[in-house]
C-alpha positions as CSV (number, residue, x, y, z in Angstrom):
1,M,12.3,-91.6,15.1
2,Q,9.7,-91.3,12.3
3,H,9.6,-93.6,9.4
4,T,8.0,-93.2,5.9
5,T,7.7,-95.2,2.7
6,L,7.1,-94.0,-0.8
7,G,3.4,-93.6,-1.6
8,N,2.3,-93.6,2.0
9,T,0.9,-91.0,4.3
10,T,3.0,-90.5,7.4
11,T,1.4,-89.2,10.6
12,F,3.7,-87.2,12.8
13,Y,3.2,-86.7,16.5
14,S,4.7,-83.5,17.8
15,T,4.8,-81.3,20.9
16,T,3.9,-78.2,18.9
17,E,1.3,-76.9,21.2
18,E,3.5,-77.0,24.3
19,S,6.4,-75.4,22.2
20,R,4.2,-72.7,20.8
21,I,6.0,-69.4,20.2
22,D,3.1,-67.0,19.5
23,K,0.5,-68.1,22.1
24,T,-1.6,-65.0,21.5
25,V,-3.0,-66.6,18.3
26,S,-5.7,-69.3,18.4
27,A,-4.5,-72.8,17.6
28,L,-7.0,-72.7,14.7
29,N,-4.9,-69.9,13.1
30,I,-1.6,-72.0,13.2
31,R,-0.2,-74.0,10.3
32,F,3.1,-76.0,10.3
33,L,5.8,-75.8,7.6
34,V,8.1,-78.9,7.8
35,K,11.6,-78.8,6.4
36,F,13.3,-82.1,5.5
37,T,17.1,-82.2,5.0
38,N,18.8,-85.3,3.7
39,D,21.6,-86.2,6.1
40,F,23.8,-87.4,3.2
41,T,23.1,-84.9,0.4
42,K,22.2,-82.0,2.6
43,N,19.4,-81.1,0.1
44,S,16.3,-79.6,1.7
45,K,12.6,-79.9,0.8
46,Y,9.5,-78.4,2.3
47,A,5.8,-79.4,2.8
48,Y,2.9,-77.9,4.8
49,A,1.4,-80.3,7.3
50,Q,-2.1,-81.7,6.4
51,N,-4.9,-82.9,8.7
52,Q,-3.7,-81.1,11.7
53,N,-5.1,-82.3,15.1
54,I,-3.9,-80.0,17.9
55,N,-4.5,-81.6,21.3
56,N,-3.5,-80.3,24.8
57,R,-0.2,-82.2,25.0
58,Y,0.5,-83.2,21.4
59,T,-0.3,-82.4,17.8
60,S,-0.7,-84.9,15.0
61,F,-0.5,-84.2,11.3
62,D,0.2,-85.9,8.0
63,I,2.9,-85.7,5.4
64,I,2.5,-87.7,2.1
65,H,5.6,-89.4,0.7
66,N,4.8,-89.0,-3.0
67,S,6.9,-88.9,-6.2
68,T,4.8,-85.8,-7.3
69,E,5.6,-82.9,-5.0
70,D,3.3,-80.1,-3.9
71,I,4.5,-78.1,-0.9
72,L,1.0,-76.6,-0.2
73,T,-0.8,-80.1,-0.1
74,G,1.9,-81.9,1.9
75,N,3.2,-84.0,-0.9
76,I,7.0,-84.5,-0.8
77,N,9.4,-87.0,-2.4
78,L,11.8,-88.1,0.3
79,S,14.3,-89.8,-2.0
80,P,17.0,-91.0,-1.8
81,E,16.3,-93.5,1.0
82,G,18.0,-92.8,4.2
83,Y,17.9,-90.5,7.2
84,W,16.3,-87.1,6.9
85,T,16.3,-84.4,9.6
86,Y,12.9,-82.7,9.9
87,E,12.3,-79.2,11.4
88,I,8.9,-77.9,12.2
89,Y,8.2,-74.1,11.8
90,E,5.2,-72.4,13.3
91,I,3.3,-70.2,10.8
92,S,0.6,-68.0,12.3
93,F,-2.2,-66.0,10.7
94,V,-4.3,-63.0,11.9
95,G,-7.2,-64.1,9.7
96,T,-8.4,-67.5,8.5
97,P,-5.4,-69.5,7.2
98,S,-5.2,-70.0,3.4
99,L,-2.3,-71.9,1.9
100,T,-1.4,-70.3,-1.4
101,D,1.9,-69.3,-3.0
102,S,1.2,-65.7,-2.2
103,T,-0.1,-66.0,1.4
104,V,2.5,-68.4,3.1
105,P,6.3,-68.5,3.2
106,L,7.7,-71.3,1.1
107,D,10.8,-71.7,3.2
108,E,12.0,-70.6,6.6
109,N,13.7,-67.4,5.3
110,T,10.8,-65.9,3.3
111,V,9.1,-62.8,5.0
112,L,5.8,-61.7,3.5
113,A,4.4,-58.2,3.6
114,P,2.3,-57.6,6.8
115,S,-1.3,-58.5,6.1
116,D,-4.2,-60.3,7.9
117,D,-4.1,-62.9,5.1
118,N,-0.4,-63.5,5.1
119,G,1.3,-66.1,7.3
120,V,4.1,-65.1,9.6
121,N,7.0,-67.5,10.4
122,N,7.4,-67.3,14.2
123,G,10.4,-69.7,14.2
124,R,11.3,-73.4,14.6
125,I,9.5,-75.3,17.4
126,E,10.8,-78.8,16.9
127,I,13.5,-80.9,15.2
128,G,13.6,-84.6,14.7
129,Q,14.8,-87.6,12.7
130,L,13.0,-89.5,9.9
131,L,13.9,-92.7,8.1
132,S,12.8,-92.9,4.4
133,S,12.8,-96.4,2.9
134,A,11.2,-98.5,0.2
135,T,9.8,-101.1,2.7
136,D,7.4,-100.5,5.5
137,L,8.7,-100.3,9.0
138,S,6.9,-99.5,12.2
139,Q,7.4,-96.2,13.9
140,E,10.1,-96.3,16.4
141,V,8.5,-93.8,18.7
142,Q,4.8,-93.3,19.6
143,Y,3.6,-90.3,21.5
144,S,0.6,-90.3,23.8
145,E,-1.0,-87.5,25.7
146,Y,0.5,-86.9,29.1
147,A,-0.4,-84.9,32.1
148,T,0.6,-81.2,32.2
149,V,4.3,-80.6,32.9
150,E,5.7,-77.5,34.5
151,G,8.0,-74.9,32.8
152,D,8.8,-74.5,29.1
153,S,10.1,-78.1,28.6
154,Y,8.7,-79.9,25.6
155,L,10.1,-83.3,26.7
156,Y,7.6,-85.6,28.3
157,P,8.2,-88.3,30.9
158,S,7.3,-91.8,30.0
159,T,4.4,-93.3,31.9
160,D,6.4,-96.6,32.2
161,T,8.9,-95.8,34.8
162,T,10.3,-99.3,34.6
163,D,11.2,-99.0,30.9
164,S,15.0,-98.4,31.0
165,S,15.4,-99.1,27.3
166,I,14.2,-95.5,26.5
167,V,17.2,-93.3,26.1
168,S,16.8,-89.6,25.0
169,G,19.6,-87.9,23.0
170,C,20.9,-87.0,19.5
171,T,20.3,-89.9,17.1
172,N,21.9,-88.2,14.0
173,I,25.2,-89.9,13.3
174,N,26.4,-86.8,11.4
175,A,25.9,-84.6,14.5
176,N,28.8,-83.5,16.7
177,N,27.0,-84.9,19.8
178,Y,25.6,-88.1,18.2
179,N,24.6,-90.6,20.9
180,A,24.7,-94.2,19.7
181,N,22.7,-95.3,22.7
182,A,19.8,-92.9,22.2
183,T,16.5,-94.4,21.2
184,I,14.5,-91.1,21.2
185,D,15.9,-88.0,19.4
186,D,15.4,-85.1,21.9
187,G,16.3,-82.3,19.3
188,S,19.7,-81.6,20.9
189,C,21.8,-82.4,17.9
190,T,24.4,-79.9,16.9
191,F,26.4,-79.7,13.6
192,N,29.5,-78.1,12.4
193,I,29.0,-75.6,9.5
194,Y,32.2,-74.7,7.7
195,G,32.5,-71.3,6.1
196,C,33.8,-67.7,6.6
197,T,33.3,-66.5,10.1
198,D,34.8,-63.0,9.7
199,S,31.9,-60.5,9.7
200,N,34.1,-58.0,7.8
201,A,34.6,-60.4,4.8
202,N,32.7,-60.3,1.6
203,N,31.5,-63.9,2.0
204,Y,30.8,-63.8,5.7
205,D,28.5,-66.7,6.7
206,S,26.5,-66.0,9.8
207,N,25.6,-69.7,10.1
208,A,29.2,-70.9,10.0
209,T,30.7,-72.4,13.2
210,I,34.1,-73.3,11.9
211,D,36.2,-71.0,9.7
212,D,37.4,-72.8,6.6
213,G,39.8,-70.1,5.4
214,S,37.6,-69.1,2.5
215,C,37.1,-65.5,3.6
216,T,37.7,-62.8,0.9
217,F,38.1,-59.1,1.4
218,D,37.6,-56.0,-0.8
219,V,40.3,-53.4,-1.3
220,S,38.7,-50.0,-1.8
221,G,40.2,-47.5,-4.1
222,C,40.1,-46.1,-7.6
223,I,39.7,-48.9,-10.2
224,D,39.7,-46.6,-13.3
225,N,43.1,-47.0,-15.0
226,T,42.6,-43.7,-16.8
227,A,42.5,-41.8,-13.5
228,A,45.4,-40.0,-11.9
229,N,45.1,-42.1,-8.7
230,Y,44.4,-45.5,-10.2
231,N,45.0,-48.3,-7.7
232,A,45.8,-51.6,-9.4
233,N,45.1,-53.6,-6.2
234,A,41.7,-52.1,-5.6
235,T,38.7,-54.4,-6.1
236,V,35.9,-51.9,-5.1
237,D,35.7,-48.4,-6.5
238,D,35.2,-46.0,-3.6
239,G,34.5,-42.9,-5.8
240,S,37.9,-41.4,-5.1
241,C,39.1,-41.3,-8.7
242,T,40.5,-38.0,-9.8
243,Y,41.4,-37.0,-13.4
244,I,43.6,-34.5,-15.2
245,V,41.4,-32.2,-17.3
246,Y,43.1,-29.6,-19.6
247,G,41.4,-26.3,-20.2
248,C,41.2,-22.7,-19.2
249,T,41.5,-22.3,-15.4
250,D,41.2,-18.5,-15.2
251,S,37.8,-17.8,-13.7
252,N,37.9,-14.3,-15.3
253,A,38.2,-15.8,-18.8
254,N,35.3,-16.0,-21.2
255,N,35.8,-19.8,-21.7
256,Y,36.7,-20.6,-18.1
257,D,36.3,-24.4,-17.4
258,P,35.6,-25.0,-13.7
259,T,36.4,-28.7,-14.2
260,A,39.9,-28.1,-15.6
261,T,42.8,-29.1,-13.5
262,N,45.6,-28.0,-15.9
263,D,45.6,-24.8,-17.8
264,N,46.3,-25.4,-21.5
265,G,46.7,-21.7,-22.5
266,S,43.3,-21.6,-24.3
267,C,41.7,-18.8,-22.2
268,T,40.0,-16.0,-24.1
269,Y,38.6,-12.8,-22.7
270,T,35.6,-10.6,-23.6
271,I,33.7,-7.8,-22.0
272,S,30.5,-9.1,-20.3
273,G,27.6,-6.8,-19.6
274,C,24.1,-5.8,-20.7
275,T,23.9,-5.7,-24.5
276,D,20.2,-4.6,-24.6
277,N,20.1,-0.9,-25.6
278,T,16.6,-0.6,-24.1
279,A,17.8,-1.6,-20.6
280,D,18.7,0.9,-17.9
281,N,22.3,-0.5,-17.6
282,Y,23.0,-1.0,-21.3
283,N,26.8,-1.3,-21.9
284,P,27.8,-0.4,-25.5
285,N,31.2,-1.9,-24.9
286,A,29.9,-5.3,-23.9
287,D,30.1,-8.1,-26.5
288,I,28.6,-10.9,-24.3
289,D,25.3,-10.4,-22.5
290,D,25.7,-11.6,-18.9
291,G,22.1,-11.5,-18.0
292,S,22.5,-8.4,-15.8
293,C,20.2,-6.1,-17.7
294,T,17.7,-4.2,-15.6
295,Y,14.6,-2.5,-16.9
296,P,12.2,0.2,-15.6
297,A,9.4,-1.2,-13.4
298,V,6.1,-1.3,-15.1
299,F,4.0,1.5,-13.6
300,E,0.5,0.7,-12.5
301,N,-2.2,2.9,-10.9
302,L,-4.8,0.7,-9.3
303,K,-6.1,2.6,-6.3
304,S,-7.4,6.0,-5.2
305,L,-8.7,7.6,-2.0
306,S,-12.4,8.4,-1.4
307,F,-13.3,11.4,0.9
308,D,-16.7,11.8,2.5
309,G,-16.9,15.7,2.6
310,A,-17.8,15.5,6.3
311,T,-15.0,14.3,8.7
312,N,-12.0,13.0,6.8
313,Y,-9.0,14.4,5.0
314,L,-5.3,13.8,4.6
315,Q,-2.7,15.9,6.5
316,V,1.0,16.2,5.6
317,P,3.3,17.8,8.1
318,K,4.7,21.2,7.1
319,S,7.9,21.0,5.1
320,S,10.1,23.3,3.1
321,D,10.2,20.6,0.4
322,F,6.8,21.7,-1.0
323,K,6.7,25.3,0.3
324,T,9.1,26.6,-2.3
325,P,9.2,30.1,-4.0
326,L,8.2,28.6,-7.3
327,V,5.7,25.8,-7.4
328,S,3.6,23.4,-9.5
329,V,0.7,21.5,-7.9
330,F,-1.5,18.8,-9.6
331,V,-4.1,16.3,-8.4
332,W,-6.6,14.0,-10.0
333,V,-10.2,14.7,-9.0
334,K,-13.5,12.9,-9.4
335,F,-16.3,15.2,-8.3
336,P,-19.9,14.0,-8.0
337,D,-21.5,17.3,-9.1
338,W,-19.8,20.3,-10.7
339,N,-23.0,22.3,-10.5
340,I,-23.5,22.8,-6.8
341,S,-22.8,25.7,-4.5
342,G,-20.2,25.5,-1.8
343,V,-16.5,25.5,-1.2
344,F,-14.5,22.3,-1.3
345,G,-10.8,22.1,-0.8
346,F,-8.7,19.9,-3.2
347,I,-5.1,20.5,-2.0
348,S,-3.8,23.4,0.1
349,T,-1.0,24.9,2.2
350,F,-2.9,28.2,2.2
351,R,-3.9,30.4,5.1
352,S,-4.5,34.1,5.3
353,G,-0.9,34.7,5.9
354,G,0.5,32.8,2.9
355,G,0.7,29.6,0.9
356,W,-1.1,28.2,-2.1
357,K,-4.3,26.3,-2.8
358,I,-6.6,24.7,-5.4
359,T,-10.4,24.6,-4.5
360,Y,-13.9,24.3,-5.9
361,N,-15.7,27.6,-5.1
362,N,-19.4,27.8,-6.0
363,K,-19.3,26.2,-9.5
364,R,-15.8,27.5,-10.3
365,L,-12.3,26.2,-10.0
366,E,-10.1,28.5,-7.9
367,T,-6.4,28.8,-7.3
368,A,-4.8,31.3,-4.9
369,I,-1.3,32.1,-3.8
370,R,0.1,34.7,-1.4
371,I,2.6,37.2,-3.0
372,G,4.0,39.5,-0.4
373,S,1.1,40.8,1.6
374,S,-1.6,40.2,-1.0
375,T,-3.4,37.1,-2.2
376,K,-3.6,36.5,-5.9
377,T,-6.7,34.5,-6.9
378,F,-7.8,33.1,-10.2
379,Q,-11.2,31.5,-10.8
380,S,-12.5,29.6,-13.9
381,G,-15.6,30.9,-15.6
382,F,-18.9,30.7,-13.8
383,N,-20.9,27.6,-14.6
384,K,-17.9,26.2,-16.3
385,F,-18.6,22.8,-14.8
386,K,-22.4,22.8,-15.1
387,S,-23.9,19.4,-15.5
388,G,-24.5,18.8,-19.2
389,N,-21.3,20.5,-20.4
390,T,-19.3,17.7,-22.1
391,Y,-16.0,19.2,-21.2
392,H,-16.2,18.6,-17.4
393,T,-19.1,16.2,-16.7
394,A,-20.0,15.0,-13.2
395,N,-18.4,11.8,-11.9
396,N,-15.6,11.9,-14.5
397,W,-11.9,12.1,-13.6
398,H,-10.1,15.4,-14.3
399,H,-6.4,16.4,-13.9
400,I,-6.4,19.8,-12.1
401,G,-3.5,21.9,-11.1
402,M,-1.6,25.2,-11.2
403,T,1.9,26.5,-11.8
404,F,3.7,29.7,-10.7
405,D,7.0,30.8,-12.3
406,G,7.6,34.1,-10.4
407,E,5.4,36.1,-12.8
408,F,2.5,34.1,-14.1
409,I,0.0,32.0,-12.2
410,K,-1.6,29.4,-14.5
411,L,-4.6,27.1,-13.9
412,Y,-4.7,23.8,-15.9
413,V,-7.5,21.3,-16.4
414,D,-6.9,18.0,-18.2
415,G,-3.6,19.0,-19.7
416,A,-4.8,22.4,-21.1
417,L,-4.6,26.0,-19.9
418,E,-8.0,27.0,-18.4
419,S,-9.7,29.9,-20.1
420,T,-13.2,31.4,-20.5
421,G,-13.9,34.2,-23.0
422,S,-11.1,36.8,-22.9
423,N,-9.7,35.3,-19.7
424,A,-6.7,33.3,-20.7
425,G,-6.4,31.4,-17.4
426,V,-3.4,33.3,-16.4
427,I,-2.6,35.9,-13.7
428,D,0.2,38.2,-14.9
429,L,1.9,39.9,-11.9
430,G,3.5,42.4,-14.2
431,S,7.0,41.7,-13.0
432,T,9.4,38.8,-12.7
433,G,11.1,37.4,-9.6
434,N,8.0,37.2,-7.4
435,T,8.0,34.4,-4.8
436,I,5.2,32.8,-2.7
437,N,5.0,34.1,0.9
438,Y,4.4,31.2,3.3
439,N,4.6,33.3,6.4
440,T,6.8,31.2,8.6
441,G,5.1,32.6,11.7
442,I,1.9,31.5,13.4
443,N,0.0,30.9,10.1
444,D,2.6,28.5,8.7
445,I,0.5,25.3,8.5
446,D,0.6,21.7,7.2
447,M,-0.5,20.7,3.7
448,F,-4.0,19.3,3.4
449,I,-5.5,17.0,0.7
450,G,-9.2,16.6,0.5
451,S,-9.8,19.9,2.4
452,D,-8.9,23.6,2.5
453,Q,-7.3,25.5,5.4
454,A,-6.5,23.4,8.4
455,G,-9.1,20.7,7.5
456,N,-11.9,23.1,6.6
457,D,-14.1,23.0,3.5
458,K,-13.8,19.2,3.2
459,F,-14.0,17.6,-0.2
460,S,-16.7,15.0,-1.2
461,G,-15.4,12.8,-3.9
462,I,-12.3,10.8,-5.0
463,H,-8.6,12.0,-5.3
464,D,-5.7,10.2,-7.0
465,D,-2.0,10.9,-7.3
466,A,-1.3,14.4,-5.8
467,C,2.1,15.9,-6.8
468,T,4.1,19.0,-6.1
469,W,7.2,20.4,-7.8
470,N,9.7,23.1,-6.7
471,S,9.5,24.6,-10.3
472,A,6.9,25.8,-12.8
473,L,6.1,23.0,-15.3
474,S,5.7,24.0,-18.9
475,G,2.4,23.6,-20.8
476,S,3.9,20.7,-22.8
477,E,4.9,19.0,-19.6
478,V,1.5,19.4,-18.1
479,T,0.0,17.8,-21.3
480,A,2.5,14.9,-21.0
481,L,1.5,14.3,-17.4
482,Y,-2.2,14.3,-18.3
483,N,-1.3,11.5,-20.7
484,N,-4.8,11.4,-22.3
485,G,-6.4,10.7,-18.9
486,L,-4.0,8.1,-17.5
487,V,-1.9,8.5,-14.4
488,T,1.9,8.5,-15.2
489,D,5.0,8.1,-13.0
490,P,6.3,11.6,-12.3
491,T,9.7,10.2,-11.1
492,V,10.5,9.2,-14.7
493,D,11.2,11.8,-17.5
494,A,9.2,10.7,-20.6
495,G,8.3,12.6,-23.8
496,N,8.0,16.3,-23.1
497,Y,8.1,15.8,-19.3
498,V,11.6,16.6,-18.1
499,S,11.1,17.8,-14.5
500,S,11.3,14.6,-12.5
501,S,14.4,15.9,-10.6
502,N,12.2,18.9,-9.4
503,L,9.5,16.6,-7.9
504,S,9.1,17.6,-4.3
505,G,6.2,15.4,-3.2
506,W,4.1,12.5,-4.7
507,W,1.3,10.9,-2.7
508,R,-0.3,8.0,-4.7
509,L,-3.4,8.0,-2.4
510,G,-4.0,4.3,-2.2
511,D,-1.4,2.4,-4.2
512,G,1.2,1.0,-1.8
513,D,-0.3,2.7,1.2
514,T,-1.5,1.3,4.5
515,I,-4.1,3.5,6.2
516,P,-3.6,5.7,8.1
517,T,-0.1,6.4,6.5
518,I,0.0,7.8,3.0
519,T,3.5,7.4,1.6
520,D,5.4,10.3,-0.1
521,N,6.9,8.4,-3.1
522,S,9.3,11.3,-3.9
523,T,12.8,11.3,-2.5
524,N,11.7,13.6,0.4
525,S,9.7,11.1,2.4
526,N,7.1,13.5,3.7
527,D,4.5,10.9,4.6
528,G,0.9,12.0,5.3
529,T,-1.6,10.7,7.8
530,T,-5.3,10.3,7.1
531,V,-7.9,11.7,9.6
532,N,-11.1,9.7,10.3
533,M,-10.3,7.3,7.4
534,S,-10.0,3.5,7.1
535,S,-9.0,0.9,4.6
536,S,-12.6,0.9,3.3
537,D,-11.9,4.4,2.0
538,V,-9.3,3.0,-0.5
539,S,-11.1,2.8,-3.9
540,T,-10.3,0.9,-7.1
541,D,-11.9,3.7,-9.1
542,V,-9.0,5.3,-11.0
543,P,-8.5,7.4,-14.1
544,S,-8.7,5.3,-17.2
């Protein structure tokens, strides 16, 4: 048993090294937290050991009995006088130990955040008895260094085998196993702890050894006395409360309340729908807008298709959709030189046996159709596109096309009827009811864009948005489609243009396409396939 007096430094001799818990840490990185508990008052105090001297078989350290306490410097006031139980806790560090309020636990239950600088409580390694008094007494037990013992025991045999007066046991008179004959406390004391031992109770005490009948238990339920299922006996609200809410419970009503549990007859009804008269689905009878309005997609033309005049062109499989008795055909063209000789096909279903076409033929625009057994050809004026003429200059975009209504073949450029001198840009067949001969025999071929008959007379330049109709567009419709040099959406009637329902083919030539497939954006789905072209032939040069 240790003894201390007020104002004195008490040196403890302990078996801490033999009882080490974390033996992976150097002894230099160990500090000891000593807990003192008064056997009478049960009050506890703490102090960190000072002047540690760790030997092979024992450790000595100092605790200062002082009226001014400081846990970090080992100063502790062990008043009132009497017996104190002391417990030694092993505190280890990864780095160099530093005793501060923030780097060490100040009791056995504190756990600090992991850090090389923070101490870790590995657990209790020794327990003993201390007598605090006002007068000086000699220590009742002295430790000396012994030879190494086997196993994990931290009890050491006496070197004086003839001393029968040394008796090991529990020396705490408050312990269950107090031994009145013991002269040395061997740390075996056990104590009864009264409290609630039921782990399901609110006040369960994991340290209690004897149940004292103090356990209390929660009753779960609804504790809100305004709720429909209020439980007067409940002590803990389990979130089960339900309430009566009056309102309109008809989900079809204008003022439907999804939280209502009881209908109070307040439902009102209106007509929901789109109230925006500019929307596609405007409902003039709706008086509440339900957010369902839809609007036409914003049309954008961002890409075109570039042809090299040597090997590539677009081929669309033959179809009755664009081989109709009456027809309109238009395509946007950007030609590098309108003053060169040669024949270059723009768009064509023509062969000697029938069909229609639009080409550049030796400085002239040419359109031709097969009526019966004869070909009707119209050409624009010679040198009409000579470089320097401001009407059709080189490397400018132009909207070029033709219409046939059964009597008249008309050629248009940039929204206007083509004419030179007395030639009005019109072929009058002199009678009505004529139809285009496509010759459904051997000469019935596919449609070609960027070339003439069957891939011949290949075009060198850029094409954008090629369209066909199964009717003859009026002059005002052609002007509307030209749109002052901007590509428009032919699937939507706008202004003077009213023939979207007669659109038989629309190839955007770049927008929305993945080479080699060029999509037909009309309702007929006659997709075309490029020949000797790649994605690099898709251009961002468009009419503007």
